[in-house]
N, C-alpha and C positions, 0 to 999 in steps of 0.2 A: 504494500500500500504506500502510496505517496505520502510524504510527511506534510504536516500542516504546522505553521503557515509557510508560504513560499519563501519568504525572506530569510528563513533559517536554513535554506538548502545547503549552503556551504558550511555553516556552523549553526553556523548559525547565522393502547389499543389502536390497531391500524385503522385508518379511515377507509370506509368502503362506500362509495357513492355510485348510484346507478349511472350507466353510460347513457348520455343523451345524444341522439343523432344530430349532426350538424348539417346545415343547409349548404350545399355547394362544396363538394369534395374536390381536393386538388388531384391532378392526374397521377401524382405519385402515390396516392393512398392516404396522405395526411389530410385532415379536414381543414378546409378553408373557413375561417370564421365569417359569419354573415349576419345581416340585420337582426339585432337583438336576440339571436339564438345564444344559448350558453356556449361558452368556449370550453371544450373538454380537453383537459391536460392529463397526460399519463404520468405516473410516478413509479419509478423502479427503485427498490431498495433491498438491502440484505436484512430481511426481517427474521429469518431463521438461518441456522448454520453457523460456522465459526466466526463470521464477521458481525453477527447480530449483537455481540456485546457492545459494539460501538454504534451500529446503524439502526437498530430496531425501533428506536424512538423517533425516527425521522418523519414518517407520514403524518403524525399528529402535529408536528411543528410546521410542516409544509401547509397543512390544512389551516393552521392558525394564521399564517400569512395570507392565505386565500380569504379567510373569514374577515380579516381586517380590510382587505380590498373590497369584498362584496358589501360590507357594512357601509363603505364610503361610496357605493354606487357602481362598483365594477369598472370595466373598461368601456367607456362610452355607453354606459348603461347596461352592459352585458356582464353577467356573472361568470365566474370561473367555476368549473366542477373538476374534481380530481377522480381519477380511477387509479387505485394502488395495486401493484403487482409485486410479488416476492421473487427475488432472484435466487433464493435459497443459498446464497453465498457461493455461487459457482458460475463459471463462464457459460456453460450450457443453459443454466437456469436464467441467466441474463438474456441470452438469445431467445429463449422461449417467451420470456416476459415481453421483450420488444415486439415479437411477432403478434402476440395477443393484443398489445396496445395498438399497433398499426391496423390490425383487423377491426378494431373498434373505432377507427378513424379519429384518433386523437389529433389535435392540432400540433402538439409538440410534446416533448418528454422532459421531465425533471428527473435526474438520477442522483442517487446518493449511495454508492456501492463501491466496494473494493474490487469487484470482479466485472465491472461494466464492459470491459474490453471485448467480452464475448458477444456483445450486441452491436458494437460500433460499426463494423463493416456493413451489416444489413441496414442499419438506420441511415448510414451515409448513402447507400444505394437508393434508399427510399426518399431521400432528401427531407428527412424529418428534422426539424430543429431540436437540438438537445442542449440543455443547460445542466450544470452539475458541479460537483466538487473536485473532479479531475484527479482522483487519487489512485487510478487503476492502470493507466497505460499511456503509450505515446500518441494515441490517436487525437488527443486534444491539441497537439501541435501540427497535425497534418490534415484533419478533416474540417472543412470550412463550415459545416452545419453544426459544429460543437463549440460551446462557449463555457469556459471555466470560470465559475463565479468567485473563485478564490485567488485569481491572478494569472499571469502569463504561464502557459504550460511548459515549464522549463525542465521537467523530468523526462523529456523525450526530445527527439530532434525538432528544432524550430529553426526555420531558414537554413536547414541542412547542417546545423551545428548543435552541440550540447551546451547547456548553460548552467551556471550555479550562481549563488548569491553570497554576499558577505553580510555580517550583522551580529552574529553570536560570538565572534572572536573576542570582542571586548569583555564579554561576560566570562568566558573561559579564562582569560588572562587575569581578570579581577579576582577570580577564585584561585589563582595560582596553578592553573591546569595547563600543561603543555602537551600531554599525550592523550589523544582522544580517539575512541573507537567509534566506528559507524556500523550499526546493526540494522538489518532489514529482513522482512519476510520475503518469501520466494515468489512474489508476484512481479510481473514485468516492470511496472513503474517503480516499485520499491528497489528492485535490483539496480535499475539505471540511476535512481536517486542516490544510492549508496556510492556508486562510482563517481557521480558528480560531487557528492559531499566530500569524498576522500580527496579529490582534487582541491576543493575549496579549503580544506584544512591546511594542506601544505602551502597553498597560495597565500594564506593568512599568517604564515609563520609558525603553525602548529604541526604536530606530528600525528599522522594517522597510525596509531599503534596496533590496531586490529580491525579487521573487516569481516563480517559474516552475513551472507544473504541466503542461508540455507534453511532457516526456520519456517515451517509451514504457517500459513495464515491462521492466527488464533491459537497456535500451540502454546502450552504452558510448560513444555519440557525444555528447560533452559540450561541444563547441566553443561552442555558443550559451550555455551556462551560464557558462563561463569569461569570455566576452566581456561578458555581463551583469554578472557580479560585478565585473569590472574597471571598466566604465563607471559603475557605481553606487557605487564607492569603499567596498565592503563590507569590514568588518573580521572578520566571523564569518558562520557559516551553520548552519542546521539542515536535515538532509535526511530525506526519507521515501522511501528507495530500498532495493533489495536490494544484497547484497554487491558484485556485479559493477559496478554503477553507482557506488557509493561509492568503490571503488578507482580506477576510471577518472577520476572527478572529482578526487580528492585528488592523483593523479599529474599531471593536467593543470594544476592550480593551482600545484604546485611547478615544473613546466616553464615556466609563464608568469611565474614570479617574483613572484607576488602575495603581499603581506604580509597574511596572514589568520590571526592567532593564535587566533581563537575558532571553530574548526571542530568542530562536534558532529555526528556521524554516527549515524543510527538503527541501522545494521548495520555489522558489521566487528569487533565485540568477540567474536572466536571463533578457533578453530584454523585456519580457512580462511585467515585473514590471517597468523597466526603461522607457518604451515607454508610460506608463499610469500615468498621473499626480495623479490620485486618488490612484492607487496602491503604487506609490512612497510615497505619504503622509501617507498611512496606515502603511507601513513597515519601515519608516524612523527611524533610530536608532536601528534597530533590526539586528540580526545575522543569518548567514547561514553556514551550513557545505558545503565544496567544495571539491568534489572528484578530480576536475581539477581546477587549479588556473588560471582563466581568467583575474584577476586583475593585476598580474605581471607575465605574461606567460613565460614559458621556451621555448626553441627552438622547441620542438615537438608540444607544444600548439600553438605557432605562425604559424607553418606549417599547423596544422589542421584548424585554423581560416582562413588562406589564401586560403586553398582549399575549405572550405565551401563557401567563398565569390566567388570563381571562378566557382564552379559547382552547388551550390544551390542558385538559383536566388531569393529565398524568404529570404535568410539570408543577412542582410545588415551590418553585423559587430556587435561588442559588445560581449554580454554574451549569448551563447546558453543555452536553458533549458535542463532538463533531456530528453525530447522527442528527441531533436537534438543530444546532446552529447552522450546520451545513445545509440541511433541508430548508431552513428558513431563508438563507441567503440565496440558494439556488432558485427557490420559488420567487424571491424578490427579483432576481435577474430575468426570469421568465416574464414577470409582469413588466419589467423595464423594456424588454424586447417587444411585448405587445403594445406598449404605449408608443413605441417608435415605429410600429409597423403600418400605420395608416388607418383611416377610418373603416376600411373593410380588409383587415389583415389576412394575408395568406402566408403559408410557410415560407415561400420565396421572399416576400416583402419583409418578413421577420428577420430572416438570415441577412438579407442585403442591408437593411437599416441598422440592425444591431452592430454590424461591422463598421458603422460610422461613429459609434459611441467611443469617446476617448477619455471619459472621466468618471467611470463607475467606481463607487466606494462603498457598496453594500448599503446604500441609503444612509451614509454617515457612520457606519459601524467600524470601518477600517481606518487605520492610521495614515494610509496613503491610497491614492487612486491609481487606476490603470484603465486600459481601453482595449478595444478589439479591432481597431483600424490596422491596416497594413498586415493583415493576417498572413502568417507563413514567412514573414520577413523579419529581419533584425529590428526594423523600425517599430515593430509591435512591442518590443521589450522596453519598459521604462528605465530611465537611468538610475532611479532612486526608489527604494521601497522601505517601509517602516512598519513595525509591529511591536508587541510587548513580550516581556518575560514575567513569569510569576514563580514564586517558591512556595511549596507546601510547608507550613509551619504548624505542626500539631494538627489542629482541626480547621485551619483556614488557609486560603491562598493569599499571599501577600505580593503585591507588585514590586518588582525590583527596579532599580534606576529611578527611584523617586516617583514611580508611576508614569514616567515618560517613556515613549516608545524608543527603541533602538533602531537605527537606520543603517542600511547598507546599500550596496550597488549590485546590479546584475553583471556577471562576468561571463564572457564567451570562453568556453574551454577549447584550447587549441587542438586541432586534429593531430592524432598521433602519427 
């Protein structure tokens, strides 16, 4: 799985709504929205299987964002409806889910899955607009119908090259950490991210002490990882795992007595950890990248949390995980695209016009903005990107750097 947020690359109850037929179908099989008819949007997520520990709460959060929109009148007076389909945390499950949604004539698809790559080629061939969290594979940098709601797709080829970012180096150095491991599960995007991260470590003057991309998605068997960290004398790490693996690894490191002050985990900054005494104990003292700052929230983040509490009955406050906030942001980007797609939007106008947006920031949730213009070229990559870090201290997350985001740059990795 691709790590979140993007700037740290170098270092740093499911909703079921009936399908409503749409007037005027596009020739590709995706539904063209038309006069006052509801706009049917598909949602694909890892609701069961090994990735569900992170993504199962996504549909309710996506529906909450839809409910906010519909309460305000919808898109030009037209409501959005969601149809949710489970990928079962597998590429074949993702492909089956995509085929089901296309057969139901959805206008577009919101995805929040670690295995979405199994559906990408089919949806590209069908010219279906897709927005999502881009944590699964390289297609986000090659398929023009796909839009990553969390930033430029740097974990795969973009403009024929690989990219990385700087930003976390200052935190590692502040912690006195020089030797950093990069650990990823064995999904395509995570493997490529690990390669890019390893380059970023050395580019920032740190040492990549250990690299492992062999752990299956969602596995809690981390014995090999702990042995590798110990034998390599690592002082820190960066992971590209889901919650369950991160908790297991942090616990095993403590049990092994390893002195590793610079542990930065991609996932774990969420209520799943805060609500579990064992998870809190395992990750106590460790750090997390934060695409959205829930510890000292700005006005947009406060509004998002209030709306989640209002519309998502499974959310009781605190810090939503990637499954929830990723689904909210992906749905927000779908709405953004519909708002730019014209008075009678079609999948083609959605794709064309969203590629003109240059300043998306999650509705104010992110510390920096990005765009979708110049897709497939280096000009798409912003020069600067910013986000936050937090530390788990006992039973609460505390923002580091005085609550200010840390910023870095995107760097192109030279061809070998």
